[in-house]
N, C-alpha and C positions, 0 to 999 in steps of 0.2 A: 773662578770655576767656569768650565766650559758652557754649561747650561744655564748659568746665572744663579744657581741656587746658593742661598746664603746660609742656611741652616746646615749643621754637620749631622749628618745620618750616621748612627751608631747602632750596632748590634752586637751579637756574640755567637760563637761557634755551637750549633747544637748536635753535629755529628762529623766525624772525620772518616770519609770513604777513601780507602786505599791511601797512597802516600802524598798524592797532589790534588785531591778534590776534597772540598770540604762543604757542608752546609751550613748556612747561616740563619738566623731568626732575628726578628725585630728590625729589619732593613726596609721598612716601609718607605717607598718613594725611590727606593734605588734604581738605576737604568742598566740596561743591557749593555755589556762591554765596558762597564764603568770599573775603573781601577779602585781596588780597597787596599787597606793595610791590616794585617792580622797579627795579633799577639803583641807582646811587649817589644819584640825585635822588629816589627813592622814588616813582616814578610808580604811582598807585593803578590796580589792575586787579581783576577779579572772574573767580573760576573758574566756567566756563559748561559744561564737559564734562569728564568722566574718561574716558580711552581708554587702557585698560592702563596702562603705565608712563608715559605722556605725560598731561600736564594741558594743557587748552586755556584760555588766559587772554584776556578781552576787557578791553582798557584804557579807561580813561575819558579818556585823552588820546592823542595819536599816538605812535608809537614812534620818532621822531626822537631820535638820540642813544644809542639802546640797541643792543646788539650781542650776538651770541651768546657764552655764557658769563657774562654778567652775572647778578649774585646776585638770588634771588627769595625775599622773606622772607613767611611767611604770618602773618596777624595773629590767627586762630583764631575769628574771628566774621565774620558776614556784614555787609553794608552797614547801618549804624544811624545815626539821627539824633538830635540832642539835643532834648528836649521840655522846655519850661518857659517862665516869662515872659520876653518880649521877641521872641516869634515875630510878634505882630501887627505890621504894619507894615514888615516886612523884605521884602527882595528877595534870594532866594537863586538859585543854580543847582541843578542836579539832585542835587548832592552836599552841599547845603546850606551852600555856601560863601556868606558874606554879601558880595554883589557891591558894595554901597555902600561898606563898609569896606575891601575890597580896592582899589577905585578910589581912595579917599582915601589909602591907605597907600601904593600903588604909582605914584599919580600916571601911570598908564598906561590905554590903551584895551583892553588885553588882561588876561585872567587869568594871572598867571604860572604856570610849569610846576610842577606838584606843589604846589599851594598848599594844604598841610596844617596850615599853622602859623596859620590863622585860626579863631578859635573862633566857631561859627555864633550863639551867643548872648553878650552882652556880661556877663562874670562880675565886672566892676568897679562896674557900675551899681547903686544901693540901690533895693530894691523895698519899698514899705511893706506888711508882712506882717500879716494878721488872722488869728489862731487860730479855729478852729471852738468857739465858746463852749459847745457841748454836750459836748466832749471834756476830759478832765482825766487825771490821771496814773492809771495802771491800766485805762483804758479799752481796750477791744479793737478793733482796726482789721482789716480784710480788703481785699483788693484793690478798688479803686475808691472806697473811702470818702473823703469830702472832710474833709481836716484843717486847712484854712485857704484863704484867698484873698488875691489881689492885684489892686488895681485897675490894670489895665494900661494902658487908655486911658479917656478920659470915657465912652466907651459900650460898653466891654468889660471885665467882670471875670473875671480869670482864677482859675479854681477849682483849687485843689491837690489832686489825688486821689492816693492811695497806688497805688504800681504794681500792675498787675493780678496779677502772680504772687506778690505779698508779703502777709504778715499778721504780727500780733503785738500785744503789750500795750505801751501807751505808758509809757516811763520818763522821757520829756522832751518837752515841747511848748514851742517858743520863745514867749514873750510877745509881745504887739503890738509893732510897731516896724520899724526899717529894716534890711534884711538884703540881702547879695548872694548870687549863686547859689553862692559857695563856702562859704557859711555853713550849719551844720547847724540845722535848724528842727524836726526831728522825731527822736526815738530810739525804736526798738522793742525789745522783748526777744522773740527768736524762737529756740525750741528751746534755750533756756538760755543764749544769747549775745545781746548787744545789737548793733544795727546803726543807723547813723547814715544819715539821709535829708537830702538838699538839695532846693531847689525845682525842680531840673532833674534829668533823667536820660536815658538813651539807649534807643532801642527800634528793634529791626531792621525795616526797610521791608517785607520780604517776608513778615512774620507779621502776620496781621490781629489786632487787639486783640479779646480776648474781651468778650462781652456777656452779660447774663443771660437774655435772650429777644428774639427777633425779633418785632415787633409788626405789625400791620396798619397799612397807611398810609392814615389817613383824614382827615387835616387838609390843607386846601388851601395850597398854595405859590403865591401871586398874584405874577404877574410885572408887572402892570400894562400888559400889551400885550393889547388887546381881541381880537386873532386867536387868542392863546393862551388866555387865561382863559375865552373863551366856547366856542372849538370844540375846543381839545386841552389841557385843564387837566391840572396835575400835582399831586401831593401831596409833602409832606415825606418825603424817604427814596426817591423815585422815581429812575429812569434815564431819561435823554432823549438821543436822538441827533439832531443837526441837519445833514443833508448838503446840499451845495450847492457850486455851482462858483465862481470867484474872482469877487468883487465883487457878492455877493448879500446884503450887508449882515448878515453874521454879527456884525460888531462891534456893530450897532444892538442885537441881542437880548442879547448879553453885557454891554453898557453897562446896560440895564434890569435884569440880574440882579444887577449888582453894586451899583446904587443904589436901586431901588425895590423889589425882592423882599422879602418878609417873611421874612428870615432873620437870624441872629445873627452869622455870619461868612462871609466870600467868600474863596475861594482860586483863583486862576487859575494854571494851568500852562502853558507853551508849550513843548511838546515837539518841538522842531525848527522853531521859527519861522525865517522869513527875518529878516535882520538888522534891516531897517527895520521890519518888523511888531514885533519885539521892542522896539525903541527907542520905538515908537509906544504900546505897552502900558505900559512902564515910566514914559514921560512923562505919559500922559493920566489913569491911574487915580490916581495921587498927587495930580493937580491937582482931582480931582472931590470933591464935598461931599455929605453925606447930605441927604435930601429936606428937612430942616428947616433947611439951610445952616448948621448950628451945628458940625459936625464934618467932619473930611476922611474920604473914603472909605477911606483907608488905616488909619484907626483901628479898623477891623473887618476889614481885609483881609490877605492873604499872597499875594505874586507869586513864582512860580518860572519861571525863564527859561532855556531851552536853545535856542540858535540852530542852524540847519541845518548849521552848520561844525562843530558839536562832534561828538565820538564817538558811534557807535550806543549803547554802554552807557550813556552819560550821558543820552541821550534816554529809555531805558527807566527809569533811575533817578529821573528828574524825575516820571514818572508815580506811581511808588509812594512817593517822598517826599511827594507832594502828598497822596495818599490816607491816608498815616499821619497826617500833621498834621490832616487833616479828622477822622480817627477820634478822634485826641486831644482835639480841640475837642467832638466829639460825646459823649464820655464825660463831659464837665462838665454835660451836660443841654443842650446847645445844638443849634439847628437850622443845619446847616452846607451851603452850596452850593459844589460843586467843579466848575469848568469847565475841560475839556482841550482845548487849542486846537493841533494837532487830533491825533486819533488816527490819521489817514492817516500822518502823517509818523513816528509811533512804528511803525506797521505797515511802512513802508519800511525803517526800522532793523532790525526783526525780520528782514525778509526777506534784508537783506544778511548778517547774522550766520548765518541759516539756511543760505543757500548756502554760505557758507564752511565750515560744520560738515558740509556734504553731506546735508542733510535735503532731503526731497521736497517741493516745493511743492504747493499744492492742484491736483488734478489737472485742473480745468477753469479754473483762473486761475493761470497761471505767474508772475504778479507778486504773489502773496500767500503768505506763508510757510505751512508745514504746521502749525505751533503757533498760527496765528490765532485759531482758535475758543477754544482753552483759555485763552490770554492774555486774550482779551476777557472770557471768563467769570469769571476771576479778578479782574479790574479791575472790572467791574460788580458783581460778588458782594459787594463790599466796600461797596456802598451800602446803604441801608435805615433803617427807623425801629425803634428798638431801646428796651429796657428796659436802663439802664445797669448795669454790674456794681456792686453794693454790698451791705452786710449789712443795710441799713436796709429794713423791710417795705415802706415806701413810697418806693420808689426814683425816681430822677428818669428822665426819657425824654430821648432825643437823636436826631438823624438826620443823615445824610449823603445829599444829593441830587447826583447826577453828570449834568453835562451835556457831552457830547462833541460837537465839531464834526468833520465828515468831508469831505474835499475830494472830490467825485464828478465824473465825466465826464458827457456828455450822457446815455450809457445807464446811469443809475444802478441800473435793476432787475437787471442782470447782475454788478454788484459784489459779490462774496462778502463783503466787510466790511459793506457795507450791509444785504445780506440776512441776515447773522449778527445784526447789531444790531437788525434789523426783528423777529426772533424773541425777542431778549433783553430789549429795553428796555421801559419803561413807556409812552413816548409817543415819537412821530416826527413831528419838525417839518421839512418840506421847504422849503428856499429855493429858490424858483422864478426862474430866471434871466430869463424873460419879463416877470414882474413888476418885477424889478429895472431891467430896460430901459425900463419905461414909468415909472419913478420911483415905483413903488408900494411904499412902506416900512411896516412890515416885509414883505419879500417872502416871507412864509409862505403857501404854497399851501393853500387850503381844499378843493382837489380831492384832494390827495395827502397823507396823513398820518393819525394815529390817535392815540388816548390811552385805555389800559387803566385810567387812574385814574378816568375818569369814573364808572364804576358805583361804586367805593369812596366817591366824594363825594356820592352821590345822598342819603344821610341828612343831610348837612350843608346841601345846597341845599334839601331838603324843610323843614328846620327854620328856615334863616335867610331863605331867599327862596322862599316857597310860590308854585308855578307856574311858577317859572323852567325847570324840566326840560322841560315841555312847550313852553315859548316857544323854547327852544334846539333842540328836535326840528323845529318848524315852520320856523325859520330856515335849518337846514341843508337841510330839503326845499326851500326856495326856491332856494337855491344849486345843488343837485342838479338841479331842473327846469330852471334856466338852462343848465346844462352839456348837459342832454340836447337842449334846443331848438337850441343853437349846434351841436352835433355833427350833428344832422339836416339843418341848414342849408337849402338851397332845396328839399329833398324834403318839407319840412313847411310847409303853409300856416298862418299863424299865427293861432290863436284870440284871443279878447278876453282869455281867462284868461292866454295866453301873453304878451300885451302887457303884462299887469298883472305877471306874474313877471319879465319882463326889467326893468320899471322899478323894481320893488322890490329887485330882485337888484343893480342898478346903484347904488342908494342905499346898499345894505348894504356893497357892495364899497368905494365910493368915500368914503362919510360914516361908516362903522362900522370895517371892517376896516383902511383906510387910516390911518396915524396919525403924526403929525409931533412928533417927540421935541424939536425946537427951539422949540416954542411954549408958553407958560404953560398954555394950556387942554388941551393935548393930550400934554403931555410925560408925564404921569401920568393914569391912569384907574382909580379905585377900582372895586371890584366893584359897589358900589351904583349907580354912575353908569352903567356897563356894562349892568346889568340892566334900569334904567329905559329906556335907549335901545332895547334888543331889544325890550321890551314894546310901545313904541310903533310900531316898524317892522312887528312881526308884526300888531298890531291893524289898522293901515292896510291891510295886505295881505289879511287876512280880510274885511274891510269892502268893499274893492274887488273882490274876487273874488265876493262874494255880490251886489255891485250888478250886475256884468256877466253873471253865471250866471243868477241867479233873477229879475232884473227886466229882463233883456234889454238893459241900457245897454251902449253901446260905451265903451272905455276913454277914448278921445279925448273923447267927451261928458262923461263924468265929470269929467275933468280941467278942463273948461270950466265946470263948475257952481260957483257962487258959493262961494267960500272954500275949494275944494279945493285949487287951486293954491298958495294961501298955506299950507295946512296941510303940503303937501308941501315947501314951502320951509322951514317950522319943523322938519320931520323932518330935513332936510339940515343944519340949524344946530344940531341939540343938541349936538354934540361941541365947539362953541364956547363952552360954559359952563365956566368955570374952577372946578374942585372945590376948590382949596387957595388961596384969595386971599392967605392968610398961610401961609408956609412951615410944615409939619408940623401944621397945624390944619385940621380939616375944617369950616371956616367957611362954605364954599359950599354944603354938603350940603343945608341946609334950603331954601335958595332954588331949588336945581337940582331937588329933589325936588317942590317945589310948582310949578315950570314944566312938569317932565315930567307930573304929575298932571293940570295944566290942559289940556296938549295931549293927553293920553289921553282926557279928556271931550270935547274940541272935536272929536275924530275921529268922534264920533256923528254930525256933520253928513252924512257919507257915507251913513249908514243912513237918515237922515231925509229 
C-alpha cells in the first residue's frame, strides 16, 4: 500500500446520491483521493471529500445494483497506473483498462462492470532486454538512471529508468535476452536489504513525476501548418489551447500533430467524447502512417478514450492518466505531445461533481466550477521542458507539450475557461467558424491568437533563418492593415497603397495560410519552404508599395506592366511545389529553393 498502512479499513454505504456519488460511514483513517471497492462486485470509486464521520465517494461507474449497507473496502492507495513496455500502441480508458483486450475477451460492445481483472500491460509477452553496458555489479543507481532498454516498436525505444524515489547498488543486472514483465531484471541493495525490480511498476496519477530542473523552452515544435509555424509558433514543452465551435476542423490540427510534428511520441486523450467521435479517433489514428509511410502512427502513439456516457470521475481520471504516461516517456529523454480533446467536457464533469458537493460556482459564470482555475493550473503545470532526474552530470532532456481543445460558444471572450487558459498557456490558436464556413482550412484565425513562444525562438530564427524575423513582422503588418481597411469600410477612400495591401493580403490568405492536407504538395510544409514563400510575398509587397508611393504609379497600371501579372501568378503557385517527392526525403528542397530564389530575383522587374 502506498501510504504504508497495513490494516484494511472497511465501512459501508450510508446513502446513495444520484447515480455516481455515494456516502460511506465507518471509514475512519481513509485518505483523500484513495481508491475504494464498493459492493460484492467491487465497483471502483475514489474518495473526493471527507466530511466529519461521512466519506463522499465518486464512483468510476454507475451505482446500479448497489444498496445502503453494502461493504466498502479501502485500497490504501490513490489511483495508480502501470508504466512499462507495452504502453505504445495501446488504447485505454481513463482507468487504464485495455479496451482492445476487453473487447476480444468479452466479445461485447460494452466494458463489463468492475473490469478489474484485465492487466493494463501484457505480462506474458517477451521483450528483448538490453542492459546498460556502462553498468555492472556494484554500480550505484539513483532515481531516473537508465539501466536498460527495450525496442518496443521499430521507431520507439523504451528506455528503462529506475523509479524516481529509489536508489541503491546493483547486485544483479539481467544479461541481454528476452524477458516478461514478471521477470526480475534488476536487483539493488538498499539500506542493507535487496529489492527486486521488474520492467514495469505503478505510479499514482495525481503525483507529478520529479525532475532535476525545469529548463527554458527554446527549441521549435514544427507542426507543418503554415498558419501556426509562421504566426503562432510553439516550442517543445509549451502549452496551447485551441478554442472553437463544432465543425471548425480541430481534427485537422490534431491530425497534423500526430503525423507531421517533430515529436517522439503522441498521446491523445478523449475526456468525454461523444461515442461517434471516440469511434472515429480509435479507427482513424491506427490506420495512419508516419510521413515516410514506413510505420504506423500507433507505433509511437497511445490513445485514451472516455465517452460522454462514462462517469464524471472517469473523465477526470483520463486526463491525469494521460499526463502521467506523458511524463513517464519524457523522463526517458523524449519530446512528447499530449492532446486533450476536450477540456470543456472535463470541466462539465467537474461542475457536476462540484454542485453535488455543494461548492460555489464561479460568481460570474454559473456553469463553471469554483475549482476550475486550480484544476487547469495543476494540469497545464505538468507540461514543460526539463532536465530529467539522473545521477549523470550530462543528464538527458525531455519535454511534455500540452494541446487542449475547448468547445466555445460564439461569445468566447466571456468564457472563464478560455479566459483562464488565455492567461495560462503559451499559445492560443483560435478556430474561426467563418473561415470554416468558407472552407478555409485550417480555420486558424490570424486576427485572434498569440504565441508567447516567439520571443524564446528568436535566437533559433536568427541562427537558422537570418532575416526571417523581419519578414514575419512585415507579413503580420500586411494582414493587420487589411483588417483596418475592411473595418473602416466605405468611410475610407482606398489609396493605391491600400489596393496593394488588399491584393497581397488576399494572396497570403488564400495561397499561404490556406492549406490542403489531402494533396502531396500541401499536406506537409517544412519550415524552409514556408520561409521561402514568405520572403517572396513580402518582397513583392515592398516593391509594389514603392512603385505606387514613390513613383506615382497606380496599382492597376503596375499589374498591367509587362511581366508583373506573371510574377503574381508565380507567387500564387509557390505552394504547389512538392517538398517531399519521395516520402521521408527532402528530395525537393534543392529544386524548390532554386525556384524561389529565381522568383525572388525576377521580382526586381517591378523596381526597374
